[in-house]
C-alpha positions as CSV (number, residue, x, y, z in Angstrom):
1,X,2.5,-112.0,-74.2
2,X,-0.8,-113.7,-73.4
3,X,1.0,-116.3,-71.3
4,X,2.4,-113.7,-68.9
5,X,0.5,-112.5,-65.8
6,X,1.2,-109.9,-63.1
7,X,0.3,-111.0,-59.5
8,X,0.0,-108.0,-57.1
9,X,0.3,-109.2,-53.5
10,X,-1.7,-107.7,-50.7
11,X,-1.7,-104.0,-51.6
12,X,-4.0,-103.3,-48.7
13,X,-4.5,-100.4,-46.3
14,X,-3.4,-102.4,-43.2
15,X,0.0,-103.0,-44.8
16,X,0.6,-99.3,-45.7
17,X,1.6,-96.5,-43.3
18,X,-1.1,-95.9,-40.8
19,X,-2.3,-99.5,-41.1
20,X,-2.4,-102.2,-38.4
21,X,0.6,-104.0,-39.8
22,X,2.3,-101.2,-41.8
23,X,5.3,-102.0,-44.0
24,X,7.6,-99.0,-44.1
25,X,7.2,-97.2,-47.4
26,X,4.4,-99.6,-48.4
27,X,2.4,-96.8,-50.0
28,X,5.4,-95.5,-52.0
29,X,5.2,-98.4,-54.4
30,X,1.6,-97.7,-55.6
31,X,2.6,-95.7,-58.7
32,X,5.2,-98.3,-59.7
33,X,2.7,-101.1,-59.2
34,X,0.1,-99.1,-61.2
35,X,2.6,-98.9,-64.1
36,X,3.1,-102.6,-64.1
37,X,-0.7,-103.1,-64.1
38,X,-1.1,-100.8,-67.1
39,X,1.4,-102.9,-69.1
40,X,0.2,-106.3,-68.0
41,X,-2.1,-108.5,-70.2
42,X,-3.4,-110.4,-67.2
43,X,-3.6,-109.0,-63.6
44,X,-4.3,-111.1,-60.5
45,X,-4.6,-109.6,-57.0
46,X,-4.2,-111.3,-53.6
47,X,-6.1,-110.0,-50.6
48,X,-5.3,-111.0,-47.0
49,X,-8.8,-111.8,-45.6
50,X,-8.8,-112.9,-42.0
51,X,-11.9,-113.7,-39.9
52,X,-12.0,-112.0,-36.5
53,X,-10.0,-113.9,-33.9
54,X,-7.7,-115.5,-36.5
55,X,-5.2,-117.9,-35.1
56,X,-2.3,-115.9,-36.4
57,X,-3.3,-112.8,-34.3
58,X,-1.3,-112.4,-31.1
59,X,-4.5,-111.3,-29.4
60,X,-5.8,-114.9,-29.9
61,X,-3.1,-116.2,-27.7
62,X,-3.2,-114.9,-24.1
63,X,0.2,-113.7,-22.9
64,X,1.7,-113.5,-26.4
65,X,2.8,-110.4,-28.2
66,X,2.9,-109.5,-31.9
67,X,6.0,-110.8,-33.7
68,X,6.6,-113.6,-31.2
69,X,6.7,-117.1,-32.7
70,X,4.6,-120.1,-31.6
71,X,4.3,-123.7,-32.8
72,X,1.2,-124.6,-34.7
73,X,0.2,-128.0,-36.1
74,X,1.6,-127.0,-39.5
75,X,4.9,-125.6,-38.1
76,X,6.3,-122.3,-36.8
77,X,3.9,-119.3,-36.9
78,X,4.8,-115.6,-36.4
79,X,2.1,-113.9,-34.5
80,X,0.8,-110.6,-35.9
81,X,-1.2,-107.6,-34.8
82,X,-4.9,-107.9,-35.8
83,X,-4.9,-107.0,-39.5
84,X,-6.9,-107.3,-42.7
85,X,-10.1,-108.4,-40.9
86,X,-12.8,-109.4,-43.4
87,X,-14.9,-106.4,-44.5
88,X,-12.8,-103.8,-42.6
89,X,-11.3,-100.7,-44.1
90,X,-7.8,-102.1,-43.4
91,X,-8.6,-105.1,-45.6
92,X,-9.5,-102.8,-48.6
93,X,-7.0,-102.2,-51.4
94,X,-5.0,-99.0,-51.2
95,X,-7.2,-96.3,-52.6
96,X,-4.5,-95.3,-55.1
97,X,-4.2,-98.8,-56.6
98,X,-5.6,-99.1,-60.1
99,X,-6.9,-102.6,-59.5
100,X,-10.1,-102.6,-61.5
101,X,-8.5,-104.4,-64.5
102,X,-7.8,-107.4,-62.4
103,X,-9.3,-110.6,-63.7
104,X,-9.1,-112.5,-60.4
105,X,-8.8,-111.7,-56.7
106,X,-7.4,-114.5,-54.6
107,X,-8.4,-114.2,-50.9
108,X,-6.1,-115.9,-48.4
109,X,-6.0,-116.4,-44.7
110,X,-9.7,-116.9,-44.4
111,X,-9.5,-120.2,-42.6
112,X,-9.4,-119.3,-38.9
113,X,-7.0,-122.1,-37.9
114,X,-4.2,-121.6,-40.4
115,X,-2.4,-118.6,-41.8
116,X,-1.6,-118.1,-45.5
117,X,1.3,-116.1,-46.9
118,X,1.5,-117.6,-50.3
119,X,-0.9,-116.9,-53.2
120,X,-0.7,-120.7,-54.0
121,X,-0.9,-122.6,-50.6
122,X,-1.9,-122.1,-47.0
123,X,1.0,-122.2,-44.5
124,X,0.8,-126.0,-44.3
125,X,2.2,-126.0,-47.8
126,X,-0.4,-128.6,-48.8
127,X,-3.8,-126.8,-48.9
128,X,-4.0,-125.1,-52.4
129,X,-5.8,-121.8,-53.1
130,X,-6.6,-123.0,-56.6
131,X,-4.5,-120.3,-58.3
132,X,-2.0,-122.7,-60.0
133,X,-4.9,-124.6,-61.7
134,X,-6.5,-121.3,-62.7
135,X,-3.3,-120.1,-64.3
136,X,-2.7,-123.4,-66.1
137,X,-6.2,-123.4,-67.5
138,X,-5.6,-120.0,-68.9
139,X,-2.3,-121.0,-70.5
140,X,-0.2,-118.7,-68.3
141,X,3.3,-119.9,-67.8
142,X,5.3,-116.7,-66.8
143,X,4.6,-114.7,-63.6
144,X,5.8,-111.3,-62.4
145,X,5.2,-110.5,-58.7
146,X,5.1,-107.3,-56.8
147,X,3.5,-105.9,-53.6
148,X,3.7,-106.4,-49.8
149,X,5.7,-107.7,-48.1
150,X,8.8,-108.8,-50.0
151,X,10.0,-111.1,-47.3
152,X,6.7,-112.8,-46.5
153,X,3.8,-113.0,-48.8
154,X,5.7,-112.0,-52.0
155,X,8.6,-114.3,-51.3
156,X,6.5,-117.3,-50.3
157,X,4.2,-116.8,-53.4
158,X,7.3,-116.6,-55.6
159,X,8.9,-119.8,-54.1
160,X,5.6,-121.7,-54.6
161,X,5.2,-120.3,-58.2
162,X,8.6,-121.7,-59.1
163,X,7.9,-125.0,-57.4
164,X,4.7,-125.2,-59.4
165,X,6.7,-124.8,-62.7
166,X,6.0,-121.2,-63.5
167,X,8.8,-118.9,-64.8
168,X,8.8,-116.3,-62.0
169,X,10.3,-112.9,-61.4
170,X,9.9,-110.4,-58.6
171,X,10.1,-106.6,-59.2
172,X,11.9,-105.3,-56.1
173,X,11.2,-101.6,-57.0
174,X,7.5,-102.5,-56.7
175,X,7.9,-104.3,-53.3
176,X,8.6,-103.3,-49.7
177,X,9.7,-105.6,-46.9
178,X,9.1,-106.0,-43.2
179,X,12.7,-107.2,-42.4
180,X,12.0,-109.1,-39.2
181,X,15.3,-110.3,-37.8
182,X,17.1,-110.1,-41.2
183,X,14.2,-111.8,-43.0
184,X,14.5,-109.5,-46.1
185,X,18.0,-110.4,-47.1
186,X,17.4,-114.1,-46.2
187,X,14.3,-114.4,-48.3
188,X,15.8,-112.6,-51.3
189,X,18.7,-115.0,-51.3
190,X,16.3,-118.0,-50.8
191,X,14.2,-116.8,-53.8
192,X,17.4,-116.5,-56.0
193,X,18.6,-119.9,-55.0
194,X,15.2,-121.3,-56.0
195,X,15.4,-119.8,-59.4
196,X,13.3,-116.7,-59.0
197,X,14.5,-113.8,-61.0
198,X,14.9,-111.0,-58.5
199,X,15.6,-107.5,-59.6
């Protein structure tokens, strides 16, 4: 089992009810995620970690509203409410999350000019976070993913994990989605087509 790892995606206050970019029912999965953490040999967390004025914030683009889409040098970008600002309470892990056994915290979205959904790459799909190399150096080949949100950071992390050669599964009971214009069903199907075990 030493080659297996659990990656817990963005279980942060701003993605839970009452947060700046709340995912409906985001806090409901905390006990399920904690059970997965207790069983896992290796635990890795991701943490959205934006500087103030990040380019993915609607407030950084005069006249634009959250959830509108703009073109960036790296492609289409959904604009978000300000969330998970570095050092803020919203960026902290959910207080009920038993995260202290985590071996590694991967912070993403800290470059002001580019957003980052995936635990493996920035949204240009070229700039690596270094996670793939870290996992390979530890001999980890099989990944289980959970967290927030199913159709964005979880899905893009899972797609990149498969593309990087890792055997990858997503535990839907331990995820919740945003479902922006049908994105939840679309991304679940995209994950399955790519070879991610979704269930």
